[in-house]
N, C-alpha and C positions, 0 to 999 in steps of 0.2 A: 470817512474809513467811505469804502468798498462801495460799491452796488451792491456790489452781489455778499458780503458780509447779512448777518442776520442779527435783529437782532437777538438780547437776549435776554431770556423767559423773569419771569417779575421774580424777583427774592420774597416768598413766606413769613414771616417770623411765628413761627407757631406759639402763642400764650405759654407758661409754664405749669405744669397742672399744677391743682391749685396743693395744700399740705391735709392730708390725714384728718380729717374733725372740722378743716374751714366755714364748710354746709350748715350747719345751726351756726355759726357764728355767725355769713351773710341771713337767714336770716333774723334770725335776733336784733340786725343790724334792720332789716325791713319792719318787722316787729316796732322796734324802734322814729322809725320814719312815722309808719303809722298816726302811734298815736303823737309824738310831739310835733310830728305839719301837720298832722289831716284831723284832731280832734278824733278820730277813731279807739271803739273800747278795744283793750288789749286780744280780751275774752275773743272779741267779734275777728280780728289780724288775722288770727294764730291759723283756721286754717287754709286760707291765702300766700301768708308769710310760708309756712311753713309745709307751703304741698309742694308734694316725693319725701318729706324725708320718714325715717320710721321711729318707729314707738320711741326711742333713748332721747335721740337727736331732736325730737322735736320737741319732746322731754327739755333736753338742755338752750333750745331756743331761746324756749319760753322765760327756764332757766335764770340765764341770764340776762332779757328785756327785764323778768319784773324787779330781778334784783339790783340792774341799772337803774331803774326811775325810783326805787328806797332811796337811794343811795345816791341821789342826782348830782343835786345843790354841794352836795359834799366833794362826788369824785370834778366837778367843773371846775370849784374852788384847788385845787390841786394840779391841771391843768392850767386853771390862767397862772398859778405862779413859777410855771415854765415853764409859760410864752413870754416870747420879749413883746406881742403884739397879741388883743384879744384873738383869739379865737371868733369868729360869723357864730350862733345858737346852731344854724345849719349846716353848717361846716363840717364834710364828711367824715372830716382828721376827727372834727372832734366826736363826733361819736364814736368811729373805729378805738379812741383813745380810751371813753368810754367804756366801752366794749373791755377795750384787753384789760383795764386799772383795778376792771368789776370782777373779774375772771382771778386773776391775782391775791387780792390784797380782801374776797372777803368773801370768794366761793374755793377761795384753795389751792389752781389752778399754778400749777409751775408758770416763773414769767416765759422761762423759754416758749413754754409752748402756745402763751397767752398771745405774742407777739407774733409768733409765726402765720395763727390763723389769722389773725385780723391783718395783715402787712398785701393781704388778697386785694381785702377789700377797698383799700384804696390806689388810686396810677396816680404815675409821674412825681413829682415837686413833694407831695406830702407824705407818699414813703416815708423818705427820710426826717419826715418834720416830725410823723409818727413814731416812727422808730426812734427820736434821740430823743423825741421828752419823754416814752416810754421809762429808754434806761436808766435818762435821769432820778424821772422818780423813783423806780423800785431801787436803781442805786444808795442814789440816799434816801432807803429807810423810809418813804413814806405812806401813811397808814391810813383808815377809815376813823375815827372814832363810833365806840361802842354804840354812845347812840344818835342818830339820824337829826342831820338839819330839814325843816320841812320848806319845804318854796314858799322864798319869801310876804306870795301873795295869798296863800295858803297861813298862815302864822299871822299871818298880821290881819285877815279880816278871822280870824277865832279868836285871834286873842281881844278883839275891839268885843263880840259876843259872848266870849265867855272865861275869859279871861289870862294867865301868862302861867295858873296850873293846868288849865287841859293843853292849852300848848305845847307842853313839859309833858305831860302826859299822852299825849297821841305819836311827840314823837318820840319816846320813848313802847310803844303800842306797836313804830309800823319796827322798830330797832330786832323785834325776832319773830320767829311765826307761830302764826294763833292755835290753838289748840284748834282742835273736831268731834262740835257738837251735836251728837244725835239725839229725833226726842221719841222714841219710842210710842209705839201703839195703843199700849196698857202698860201701867209700873212693873209687873210679873211679867214684856213678854220679854223670847233671849236677847240679847243683846253685851257685849264684849264688854271687860271691868273696866275700871272710869267713877273717877268721883260722881261724887249725884246732887247736883245743882239742884233735882224737882226728882216726886216717886218718877214723872217718865222722862227725866232730862239725863243725860250723861255725856260725862266728860272724855275723851281722849287724850295723849297727847306721847309726840310718837307713834303713832298709830298707823298702820301695815295698811295696804291697800284698802277703798272704800271698801271692791269688792272682795274681798277674801277674807270682814270683819265676820263672828260672825255672827248669825240673824239679818245677812244681805240679804243670801236669793230666798232663806221664809220669808223676806218680803215686813221682817218684826218692827223695822227704825227706822229713817233717817236723818240725810242728817243737816242739821240746820243749825244756824247758831241759837245759842240762849235769850237772847233781846228779839230775833225772829220771832223766839217762839209765843212772845206779849202777846201783841194783839192778839191771837186767836184764844189765847186765857180767859183774855177780859171779855170772850162772847159769853164764857162759861158753856155747861153742858145742854142737848137737847130736850126732849124731842122738840121740832118743828123744825122752817125753810127757810136754811140759810140763803148767803149769795157774796159770796168772796168775788170780786173787780181783781183784774191785773194777773187774774192769779198762780200764773205758770213762775218759775215752775211746778209748784205743787204744795209747795211745804204744809202752808195753812190750809188749805184746803183736806189734806191730811189728817190736820188738826181736827177739825169741823167735821169731818168723817168719822174721828175717833172718839169726836165726840156723841153724836148718833144724832148729828145737824143730815138730816136732808137739803144736801149742797146740792147750786149749782154755782161751777166755777167760769168767770169768762174771764175770755182771752182773746186781746186782738189776735197774734201774731200766730197764723198757722205750724211754725216749726219751733213753737216756743208751745203751743197747744197737744205737741207732737211726744215730746218732751214733758208735759203735763202724765199726757196720757200710760205713757214708761211706769210715770210715776207712781202712775194708781194699782195697774197692773201690779207693779213688783211685788205692792203694800198690802193688797187684796181692797182696798176702804174704796166706799161706792160713790162716785159724783156724776152725777148728769156737767160734760165739757161742752161750752156752744165755745162756738169762735166771731167771736161780734165783736166789730166798738161799742164803746158803751157808752158815746153821742148820740147810736147811734142805735143802738136796741133801749131794751125796754121788759123790763118781767110781766107777767100777766096779771097778775096778782101783789101786790103788797108784799112784802120778807116781817119774818121776825126778826131775825139779824144778819146783815150787815158788814162785810170786813173791807174795807178800801185799803191796800193797801199802793196808795198813788205814788207811778211812775214819777221819780229826782231826780239831782241830783246824781245820789248814790255815796254822795262822801261820807255817811256816815262807816260803808266797804273798808275803806282803804287801807287798813291792813291787812286783807285777805284783794284788795283789785288797787294798788298801787298808781296807776292810773288816773284812776278818777281825781288826781292830788292834780295835773296838768290838765286834764275836759273839764273842771268842773266849773268856767268861768265865770262869771256876776250877767254876763246873757243868759249862758244856756237855767239857771239858776233863777229868774227873771218870767224865762219862755218853762217851763217848770210849773215855776207857779203859780204859772196866769194858764194852763192844765189842771192841776192838781184843784184850783176854786170854780173851774168850771163842774168836773167830777163831782167832789161834792158841795156844791147845791140841787145835782142831775141828781143823784146814788142817795142825798135826803129825798128826792115825795115818795119812795122805791119804801118806807122803813114802814110800818101798821103803825098807827097810836098807841105807846106801847109799849115797843119794838128798842133796840139796841142798835148805833150806829159807831161801828171802832174806825177811827182813821190813822192812819202812820203813816211813818214817810223812813225808808231809811237814810236819811240827810241830819247835818248839821249844822244844816242852815238855819236859821231861826224864822225866813221868809215861808218855809216849806213848813214850818212845823206850829208854833204859839203862834206866828202872825194868823196863820191859814184860822188857826183854832178862832183866836178876834174879829177877826170879819166873816167866820159860818156864825158865831151867834151871833153878833151883829145884824147879821142877816135874815137870823129862823129861831126868832123864842120859843120856836114850838120842841126845840132841843135844850138841854141841859147836862149840861156832864154829872158820870156815876164814877164819881172815886171809884177806884182798886177797893175789897175788903181786905180783908182781916185773912190771912191764910190764901189768897190771888196770885200772887206773883213767889215764885222764887226767892229764897234769901238771899243776900243783893240789895233787893229793888226797890225801889218804894214811889210812891207820889209826891209832888210838893203841885201845890194847885189845885191838886185833884186827878193828874195827869202824868203821863212819864216820863221822862227823859235821862235816855243811860245817852255819855259820850264820855270820850279817853281820857281812866279814869275810875270808869265805875269796871268792877269785881277786880281792877286792877292785881289783886293779890292773890286771883282762882286764875289771872292768864285772860283774865278783860274780858268785852261785847265791844259787836257792834253797834255804831253808834245811828238810833233815832228816837223818835219821838211818836203816840203813841196817847189815844185816849179815846175813851167811853163813855159816847152820848144817847141821852133819853130820851126820844118822840115824844112830848103829852099825851094825856088815854085823853080819849075825842070826849 
C-alpha cells in the first residue's frame, strides 16, 4: 500500500430489525430470569421487565411468563427429549425454547409466529439450535399434558405433608385459570351475577375486566378468594376495636369495617398501604391505616379482636401465582416461620382478656400453620382454640381439630380455592 492510500472506513453491520411482536417475548424472557434466577415474585418483576410496553403487549408478556411457569416441568421434558445434550437450566436457548413452545402448545400462537419472535432473543449458534429443536418438536406433533406436572421438589414436599391425592389435586388446579371471587359489603349489595358461595360471596367464571363489572365504581364489593375471606369471618361482627396486622391490600380490613368494627389496619410497606387506602376509598369502608413495623409498633390499649394474616411463603396461592412454586424453597419457609412466631407472640399481648385472635397464612406448609399453632399454645396457656360455630363458614368448609386447613381439592367441584391455615383463639378472661 502506498503512503498516499487512504484507509478504508470500518464496515458497520446493522442488526436486522426485530419482527413485530418480539418485544413482549423479550420481556417474558426477562420475567422468567427474574423469577427463576433471582427469586423475585413475578408481579414485583413486571414493571421493570415490561418497561416501555403498552397494555396489550405488557399483558402478553405476563401471560407467556405465567403459562411457562405453570408448564415448566413438561416444557423441559419436551426440550430434553429433542437435544443430544441436556441444556443448562439457565441457558438462554432453554428459556427461548420454553417461550416458543408454550406459545404454540398452550396459548394458540402459530408455530411460525412463535419461533420468529423468539429467535431474536438468542445470538449466534443457539439460534440454529433453538430453531432445530423447535422444528423437530412441532413437526413431530409434540403436545403438553392436560394436567401439568408439578416441580419435583414441590410434589415431594406436599406428598410428604398431605399425601398423593392432594398432589394430584394441586396439579389439576394449576391446569385451569381460577375463577374470580368477590366479597360483597352486604348480602344485598350491587354485584355481578355468579355462583353464590355465601350470602356475601360471589364467584364469577370468564368475567369481564374487574373495573367493568357492575358495582365496581360504586364500591359495593372487592376481589377476594373465598378462602381469604375466612379469617375475618371468624372474627365475627362488631362493635368493638379490631386490629388487622399486615393488612394490605385490604380485603380483610374491608370485611371487618363492613362488619361494624372500629378497625386499625397496620401495614409496613408504604406502597402497599397506598393501595389499601385506594381500596378503602373505593368501597367507602372506614378504617385507620398505620404505616409501621409490627415488631416496633404497639396499640395504645388492648383490642377486642386481632387478625394476623402473617407474611408467609404464599404457596397456597400457586393457582394465581405459579412463580411461588419456584421461589418457596426450604430456606424461605424456615425464615417465614421464624417471623410468624415473632409476630404471633407479640400480637398475643395486644388482645384483651376474653378477646379473639385469628391467625392465618396462605401457605400449604405445616411449618407455617399446624406447627405454629402447636408452638403458640405451648407458650401461651392463656389462649385456647375456639372452633367455628355452625353457620359461620360458607358451604364446603369444615374445621378439623378446631382449625381450618384448605388444601388443593377443597371445593374442587365448584372451582377450588386458595390454600390457607386459619385458627381462632380466645384469650382467657382475667
